[in-house]
N, C-alpha and C positions, 0 to 999 in steps of 0.2 A: 354572465357572472357581470356582475356591478365593476361604475369605474374603484368606488367605494369599498368593495369583496379586494382586487385589486390590489390597492394602496394596502390596505390593512395586512395581507400576503405575502407583499416585496416588505413592508417595514418587520415582519416574524423574523422573514427568513435575514432581513439585515442582522437586526437582532440578537438573531445564531451566532452567525460571523462575528459579530463583535466581541459575542464571549466568547470564542474560541480563542482569541488574540490574547486573552488573558492568562489561559492556562499552561500552568508551567512540570505539570506530571501528566502520567498514561492513565489518574486515576481521574484525575478532573473529565481527561478523554470520556473515561471509560463510565462514569455516569452521566454527564451531557452527553451519549449518544444510548443509556437508556432511554432519555427521557425523553429524545427526537426520536425515537422510535415509538417509543406511545402516544407523544403528537401526532404523528400519522398512522394509528390503530392500527402496528403492527407489534409481533408478539419477540423477536430477535434479531440483534444483528451482529455481525462480524466484522473486524477490520482483520484481513490479510495480503502478507505477502502473495505473490504471485507463486504458484506451488511449480518448480522445478519440472523439467518434463521425468526427472526418475523418481518424482518424491511419491510416497507409498501412505503419507500420514498428514491429516489435514491437520490437526493439533501442531503440527512444526509450524505451521504455515500461518498458524491465525498467528494475531498481535496482541487485539483486546476484543471480546464477545461475551456476550450472555448466553451462548447455545446455551443448553444443558449438558453437564459435564459427561452424566451417559450417554445422550445424543452422537458427542464426536468422538466416547470410546466403541458404541457399537459402530458407526460409521466406519473408525479405524481397523475395527475388527472384520468385516467384510473381506479385503476393504472397499470402501467405495468412491475411493479418492482415483485409482487408475480407473480408465477408461469414461471418469464424467464427464458427460454433458458439456456440463457449466465450467469447469475449466476449462475444455476442448475450445468452445468460445470467447472464454476470458481471455485466452491464449492467442485466439486469431481476429482478435478487435479489439477496438478500441471506443466499441456504441457500448451504450445502456441498455437492457433489455428486461421486461420480466418473464418470470417463469411462472409456469400450474406442472405441479408433480405429475398430474396425469401424460403431458407432453414430455417431460424428461424424461420418465422410465422407461418411456417406447423407443429413447436413443439411446437406451445401456443396451449392455451385453446380457442378452433374456437371462442368466446364471443369477444377477441378480438385480431385477426387475422387481419382482414382490418383497426383496430384502429392504429395497430405496423406500418402495411405496408405503410398506407397512410403517419404518422407522418414522419418515416425517410425517404419517398422518398421524400417530402415535403421540407423538410433541406439537402436532395440531399447525406445522408448519411447513403447508402444502402450496403458498401460493405466494409472491414477493418480486424481487427485483435486485440485480446485480448492478455496480457503479463500477466499471474500472478505472481505475487513478495512476497516479506516479507521482515522485516525490522530483522536489529538483535537478538532482544527479541522475533522473532517469530511472529507477527502481521501479519498476511496477509491481501493483497492487490491486484488491477492489475490495470495494464495501457492499455490503449485503443489507436488507431489511427482508423478514418473512414472517409470516402469522397465517391466518386461515381469512385473513380480511378479502375484501371483494378487489381486484386487480389495480394497482395506482393508475390516479390519468392523465391525462399528458401534463398537464401543468404540474400537479407533482413530482411524476419524473424530470421533468424542467428544472423543477426546484433542492429535491433532493443527488442531483448530478452536480447541480452547484456547492450545495455544502460538502460533499464528498469530495468533493475536489480540496477543499478549504479544511476538511476536518483530517485528510490522506499527510497535507502540507504540514498539519499541525502540530502531529504525530511524530514528523520526520523531523523539525524543528526543536522538540523536546527529548528525542533519542538524541539529538547528535550533541546540546544543551549537555545532558546524562554523561556522556560520551567523553566530553570536556572534560566534567567533572571528576570523574573518574580518574582520568589522567593527571590529572595536579594536584591530587590529594596526593600530600608525604605521608613515607611510612611512619613516620609521628603524629602525624594527625589520623591517620587510620586505627593507632593506638590507643589513641584519645578517644577515639568516639568508642569504639571494642570496650574497655574500658568504661563509658559512661552508659554502656547500654548492658553492660550486667549489674550497675546500677551504684557505681563507685562514685565519689562527691569528687571533685576537684582536689582537696586537699589527700585525697587517700591513692588520687591516681600518683598526684606528686608524689608521696611516698614509695611507690610501686615502683615509677618509670626513676626516682632518684632527681627528681628536677624538684624547680618552684610552682607553687601553686599561680603564680603570676604566670608560667608560662604554660602548664596546662589549658587555662584559662584562655591564651593567646591563640594556642594552637587550635580549640575549638571554637573560639571565635571567627579565625579563617576558616577552620573547616566549613562550618555555615556559612561564609559567603560565598567560599567558590562552590557547594549544592545551592546557592540561592534562595537559601532559610534563612528565618529568622532569629531563630535560637540554636541551642543544642540537643533540645529535644526534636525539633523539626529536622533536624541535622542528621540524629541517630536512624531517626525512621525511612527519611530518602537513603540513606546509605543500605539499611537493610533492606529496602526495596531494588536497588539497583546491586546487592551483594558487594557488595564494598566490606561489609563487616556480620560477621554471622552470630 
């Protein structure tokens, strides 16, 4: 690789990291991860918490992913998480590693070997890599990239290791901000967001709650600020995503 190519790759990775700092929602990270996955020629990604020793479902450990819903459903129905060679390795090591489905299935319980092989071959996710990560509080997780491309090169593994650390930490920061916003909203602010989500205007909400229009606007503006959004429409959308309103 020439010096120019090295600089170009370094600039690309730096650009990805710079983008991450501006994200304020999990959906931003989801779109970013889809683009990152495609840029490395992979088919799917998953950002996950480390499954507990008694965990049975992959779906409960996944934070954001574009794995096909059918794949995850069948994976958990078998179930394949129990005694997974990949999860076992993630629990016992902090070193990134590549995988190939043919190698992985030979480490499985013989009763699930064919089910695992058929499932991942059907969705063309037979090769890839896992990157163990942790956040500032020490919570462990992993990020995976999979598909049917050739194994990642040493340089690609280094780049994805670096990017995975930044992705997981930014995700933890976003979730922390969301948790703080959830605790900061008052009951009256949530009421106003609920009625706004139902299509009511400030005047109508004022009549319903027996308050002035000015007071309603004050509650909505304060809720938008606490949720780190620019207007009531965005505030309602974020409140829905966080499960604050229904």
